[in-house]
C-alpha positions in Angstrom: 120.2 92.5 80.8 121.2 93.8 84.2 124.0 92.0 86.0 123.4 91.6 89.7 126.9 91.6 91.2 127.5 92.6 94.7 129.9 95.2 95.8 131.0 97.0 98.9 130.2 100.7 98.9 133.8 101.7 98.4 134.5 99.1 95.6 131.2 100.0 93.8 131.9 103.7 93.9 135.5 103.4 92.7 134.5 101.0 89.8 131.6 103.2 88.8 133.6 106.4 88.7 136.6 104.8 87.0 134.2 103.4 84.2 132.3 106.8 84.0 135.4 108.6 83.0 135.5 106.5 79.9 132.0 106.5 79.0 130.2 108.6 76.5 126.3 108.9 76.2 124.9 109.6 72.7 121.3 109.9 71.6 120.6 107.6 68.7 119.2 109.3 65.7 120.7 108.1 62.4 119.7 104.9 60.7 123.1 103.4 60.9 123.2 104.0 64.8 119.8 102.4 65.2 121.0 99.4 63.3 123.8 99.1 65.8 121.2 99.3 68.6 119.2 96.6 67.0 122.2 94.3 66.8 123.2 95.0 70.4 119.7 94.2 71.6 119.6 90.9 69.7 123.0 89.9 71.0 122.0 90.8 74.7 118.5 89.3 74.7 119.6 86.1 72.9 122.5 85.6 75.4 120.0 86.0 78.4 117.2 83.7 76.6 114.8 86.6 76.5 114.7 87.0 72.8 111.1 87.9 71.7 109.9 85.0 69.7 107.5 87.0 67.5 109.7 90.0 67.0 110.7 90.5 63.3 113.1 93.3 64.3 114.7 94.5 67.6 113.5 98.1 66.7 109.7 99.0 67.1 107.5 102.0 66.3 108.1 103.4 70.0 111.8 103.8 69.2 110.9 106.5 66.7 108.1 108.3 68.7 108.8 111.9 69.2 108.7 111.5 73.0 111.4 108.6 72.9 115.0 109.1 73.6 117.2 106.1 72.6 120.7 106.3 74.1 123.7 104.4 73.3 126.4 104.1 75.9 129.9 104.1 74.5 133.1 102.8 76.2 136.3 104.0 74.4 134.0 104.6 71.3 132.6 101.1 71.3 128.8 100.7 71.9 128.4 98.6 75.0 124.8 99.2 76.2 121.7 101.1 75.4 118.4 102.3 77.0 115.3 103.9 75.7 113.8 106.7 77.9 110.2 107.8 77.2 108.6 111.0 78.4 104.8 110.2 79.1 102.1 112.8 79.6 98.3 112.8 79.6 98.3 114.2 76.2 101.0 111.7 74.8 100.4 108.3 76.4 102.7 106.2 74.2 105.1 104.1 76.3 106.3 100.5 76.8 104.7 100.1 80.3 101.3 100.9 79.0 101.2 97.7 77.0 101.9 95.7 80.3 100.2 97.7 83.0 97.8 100.0 81.1 95.4 100.5 84.1 98.3 101.7 86.4 99.8 104.0 83.7 96.3 105.5 82.9 95.7 106.1 86.5 98.9 108.0 87.0 98.1 110.1 83.9 94.5 110.7 84.7 95.7 112.0 88.1 97.7 114.8 86.3 101.1 113.1 86.7 103.9 113.0 84.2 106.1 109.9 83.8 109.4 108.6 82.6 109.3 105.2 81.2 112.7 103.5 80.5 112.8 100.4 78.5 114.8 98.2 76.0 117.8 97.9 78.4 120.5 96.0 76.6 124.2 95.5 77.5 126.8 93.6 75.6 127.2 90.2 77.5 130.8 90.0 76.5 131.8 93.1 78.4 129.6 92.8 81.6 132.0 90.7 83.5 134.9 93.1 82.6 132.9 96.2 83.3 130.2 95.4 85.9 129.4 99.1 86.5 128.0 99.4 82.9 124.3 98.2 83.9 124.3 100.9 86.6 125.7 103.6 84.3 123.2 102.7 81.5 120.4 103.8 83.8 121.7 107.2 84.4 119.8 108.8 81.6 116.6 107.7 83.3 117.6 109.7 86.5 118.6 112.7 84.4 115.3 112.5 82.4 113.3 112.6 85.6 115.0 115.6 86.7 114.8 117.3 83.3 111.2 116.7 82.7 110.3 117.1 86.4 108.5 113.8 86.2 106.4 112.6 89.1 107.0 108.9 88.4 109.7 106.7 86.9 108.0 103.4 85.8 110.1 100.2 85.2 108.6 96.8 84.2 111.1 94.1 85.0 111.4 90.4 85.2 111.4 89.1 88.9 115.0 87.7 88.3 116.3 91.3 87.9 114.5 92.8 90.9 117.5 92.7 93.2 119.5 94.8 90.6 116.8 97.5 90.5 116.5 97.5 94.3 120.2 97.9 94.6 120.2 100.7 92.0 117.9 102.6 94.3 119.6 101.9 97.5 120.6 104.7 99.8 124.2 103.6 99.9 124.4 104.6 96.2 122.9 108.0 96.7 119.4 107.5 95.4 117.4 107.6 98.8 115.2 104.5 98.9 112.0 105.6 100.7 109.8 102.4 100.7 109.0 99.6 98.4 105.9 98.2 96.9 105.2 95.8 94.1 102.6 95.1 91.6 102.7 91.6 90.2 101.7 90.4 86.8 104.0 87.6 85.8 106.6 87.6 84.2 106.9 91.2 85.1 106.6 93.5 87.9 106.2 97.2 87.7 108.6 99.4 89.7 107.3 102.9 90.4 109.6 105.7 91.1 109.2 109.3 91.8 111.4 112.3 92.1 111.5 114.8 95.0 113.8 117.7 95.5 116.0 116.8 92.8 116.6 113.3 94.1 115.6 110.2 92.3 113.5 108.1 94.7 112.7 104.5 93.7 109.7 102.6 94.9 109.4 99.0 94.0 
């Protein structure tokens, strides 16, 4: 899960860029790579005490949906984090957030919007202290997907304990242009609504 460390602007940027130079993003497609993703999710969720009790597998049907993009983040060829990015349209409404905030998601889609829904964030708990920039870099495909698909909103359902991390991720100081913040509550998650304008990812929470 996201690590909420505090950095100065200069320190954050230098750490981020230094780590980015050694990071590779790969779309996960093979059975073997998906098994690696499942193991990483299990390790990360167990370490944070958020392992789904009823889940028989760390993979689900949405991972294999044709609008889903599961990414692995590799540091020196080692898988260190993962995220799934879903492109959601009125014609294809499958996504993680619709299971938690169906009315909000349907309202966006019925209004003619297209959405990007990131989910299944997981980072190796053994590497977070050493590489605190990894959680931020793991979210990078979300911004790229919003630009690529020209999405109107980026949705993010999060646990309240992680809200500060996502607020910081959208902060002006880190080049994402925070406009304003709003929250929808439904414990234990809140829905973060984001949108894109003129090529810049703008986060509303």
